[in-house]
C-alpha positions in Angstrom: -49.5 -105.1 -1.2 -48.5 -101.8 -3.0 -45.1 -103.3 -3.5 -46.5 -106.3 -5.5 -48.6 -103.9 -7.5 -45.6 -101.9 -8.5 -43.7 -105.0 -9.3 -46.5 -106.3 -11.5 -46.9 -103.0 -13.2 -43.2 -102.7 -13.9 -43.2 -106.2 -15.4 -46.3 -105.3 -17.6 -44.7 -102.0 -18.7 -41.4 -103.8 -19.8 -43.4 -106.4 -21.7 -45.5 -103.9 -23.5 -42.3 -101.9 -24.2 -40.5 -104.9 -25.7 -43.4 -106.0 -27.8 -44.3 -102.6 -29.1 -40.7 -101.9 -30.2 -40.1 -105.2 -31.8 -37.3 -105.4 -29.4 -37.0 -109.1 -29.8 -37.5 -109.3 -33.6 -34.5 -109.5 -35.9 -34.4 -106.7 -38.6 -33.4 -107.1 -42.3 -29.8 -106.5 -43.1 -29.2 -103.2 -44.9 -27.6 -103.5 -48.3 -23.8 -102.8 -48.4 -22.7 -99.3 -49.2 -22.0 -99.4 -52.9 -20.4 -96.0 -53.3 -16.6 -96.2 -53.7 -14.2 -93.7 -52.1 -10.7 -94.5 -53.1 -9.3 -91.4 -51.2 -6.2 -92.4 -49.0 -3.9 -90.2 -46.9 -1.3 -89.1 -49.3 1.8 -90.3 -47.5 3.6 -90.8 -50.8 3.5 -88.9 -54.0 2.1 -91.8 -55.9 -0.9 -91.9 -53.5 -1.4 -88.1 -54.0 -1.6 -88.6 -57.9 -3.9 -91.6 -57.5 -6.1 -89.6 -55.3 -6.3 -86.8 -58.0 -7.2 -89.3 -60.8 -9.7 -91.0 -58.5 -11.3 -87.6 -57.7 -12.0 -87.2 -61.3 -13.2 -90.8 -61.7 -15.6 -90.6 -58.7 -16.4 -86.8 -59.3 -15.8 -86.0 -55.6 -15.0 -82.3 -55.2 -13.7 -82.6 -51.5 -11.3 -85.3 -52.6 -10.1 -83.1 -55.5 -9.5 -80.2 -53.2 -7.7 -82.4 -50.7 -4.9 -82.9 -53.1 -3.9 -79.2 -52.7 -2.2 -77.2 -50.0 -4.6 -76.2 -47.1 -3.9 -73.2 -44.8 -4.8 -75.5 -41.9 -1.8 -77.7 -42.5 0.9 -75.5 -44.3 1.9 -71.8 -44.7 2.5 -72.6 -48.4 0.1 -70.8 -51.0 -1.4 -72.6 -54.0 -0.5 -71.2 -57.3 -1.7 -72.2 -60.8 0.1 -71.1 -63.8 -2.1 -71.6 -66.9 -0.9 -72.0 -70.5 0.0 -68.7 -72.2 -2.9 -68.8 -74.5 -5.4 -69.6 -71.9 -4.2 -66.8 -69.7 -4.9 -64.3 -72.5 -8.4 -65.7 -73.3 -9.7 -66.3 -69.8 -9.5 -63.4 -67.4 -10.4 -65.7 -64.5 -6.7 -66.8 -64.2 -5.7 -63.4 -62.8 -6.9 -64.3 -59.4 -7.1 -68.0 -59.5 -7.0 -69.7 -56.1 -8.3 -72.8 -54.3 -11.9 -71.4 -54.3 -11.5 -71.1 -58.1 -10.4 -74.8 -58.2 -13.4 -75.7 -56.2 -15.8 -73.7 -58.5 -14.2 -75.1 -61.6 -14.4 -78.7 -60.6 -17.9 -78.4 -59.2 -19.0 -76.7 -62.4 -17.3 -79.4 -64.7 -19.2 -82.1 -62.8 -22.5 -80.3 -63.1 -22.0 -79.7 -66.9 -21.8 -83.4 -67.7 -24.8 -85.7 -67.7 -24.9 -88.1 -64.8 -23.1 -91.3 -65.3 -20.6 -89.6 -67.7 -17.0 -90.6 -66.6 -14.2 -88.2 -66.5 -11.0 -90.1 -67.2 -7.7 -88.3 -66.1 -4.5 -90.1 -67.3 -1.2 -89.0 -66.0 2.0 -90.1 -67.6 5.2 -89.3 -65.4 7.9 -87.9 -67.4 10.3 -87.2 -64.6 10.8 -85.7 -61.1 13.2 -84.1 -58.8 13.1 -85.0 -55.1 14.0 -82.8 -52.2 13.8 -83.2 -48.4 10.3 -81.9 -48.0 9.2 -81.1 -51.5 9.3 -82.5 -55.0 8.7 -81.4 -58.7 6.9 -83.8 -61.0 6.6 -83.4 -64.7 3.6 -85.3 -66.4 1.9 -85.5 -69.7 -1.9 -85.8 -69.3 -5.0 -86.6 -71.1 -8.4 -85.7 -69.8 -11.3 -87.7 -71.6 -14.7 -86.5 -70.8 -16.6 -88.9 -73.1 -18.9 -86.1 -73.8 -19.1 -83.1 -76.2 -21.2 -79.9 -76.2 -20.7 -76.4 -77.5 -18.8 -75.4 -74.3 -16.5 -78.5 -73.8 -14.3 -80.5 -76.1 -14.2 -84.2 -75.4 -10.3 -84.4 -74.9 -7.7 -82.2 -73.3 -4.0 -82.8 -73.5 -0.8 -81.3 -72.5 2.0 -81.3 -70.0 2.2 -80.1 -66.5 4.6 -79.5 -63.7 3.5 -80.1 -60.1 5.5 -78.8 -57.1 4.3 -80.9 -54.2 5.2 -80.4 -50.4 4.8 -82.2 -47.2 2.3 -80.5 -44.8 2.2 -80.7 -41.1 0.4 -84.1 -41.2 3.3 -85.4 -43.3 1.0 -85.7 -46.4 2.0 -84.8 -49.8 0.0 -82.0 -51.3 0.1 -79.8 -54.6 1.3 -76.3 -54.0 2.3 -75.2 -57.5 0.9 -76.3 -60.9 2.2 -75.1 -64.2 0.2 -76.1 -67.4 1.8 -76.3 -70.8 -0.2 -76.7 -74.0 0.2 -79.5 -76.6 -0.1 -78.6 -80.2 -3.5 -79.3 -81.7 -5.2 -80.0 -78.4 -7.1 -77.9 -75.9 -5.1 -77.8 -72.5 -6.2 -78.4 -69.0 -6.2 -74.6 -68.6 -8.8 -74.2 -71.3 -11.0 -76.9 -69.6 -10.7 -74.7 -66.4 -11.4 -71.6 -68.2 -14.4 -73.1 -70.2 -15.9 -74.7 -67.0 -15.4 -71.8 -64.6 
C-alpha cells in the first residue's frame, strides 16, 4: 500500500512540476541579434586592415586593440611614432603604449554622440613583404561626421604600419609611423585631442 502511495505522489509531483513550469508550452522566439561584429582572425594583412576599419565603424574598443601586438602572443613591443608637429604639441606621446591606444579610442567614442559614425578609409600606397613581417604604406582619411571645439570633422595623412605574425599566426601591428598631410590635421592630432 505504501508503494502505491509513493507512486501516486511521484506522478502527482511530476504533473504539478510540468504544469507550473510551462514545461509543455512553446515559448516565443527571441529576435535575432542585430549587432554586427565584423572581426575575423587576421590570417592575412587584408583581414587585419579590414578589422581596423570595422573597429572604427562599429566603435568596438576590443576589436581595435586586437589589431595590435599583444604580449600574450609575441615578444614584439608596440611603438607609435606621431607626426613631428603633434609630438611637440601633445606631451602624451612621450610614453605612448597600448594602454594609451585603448584610452584614446575609448575617449574618442565617448566624445561623439551616439549614432555618429566614424569612417576610416585606408588607401594602400605600397608594401614590402618579408617572411614573418611586412611594411605597408597607406594614405588615410578619418571622417567623424561631427565637429565640436575639440575635434575637427576630418583627419588626413599618410602612415606606415609594420605588421608581424604572432604565435597564433595572425597579423598584428607592431609599429605605426604617422605623417601629416598639408592643410589637414593628422591622426596623431586626433589621438592627442581625444586622449
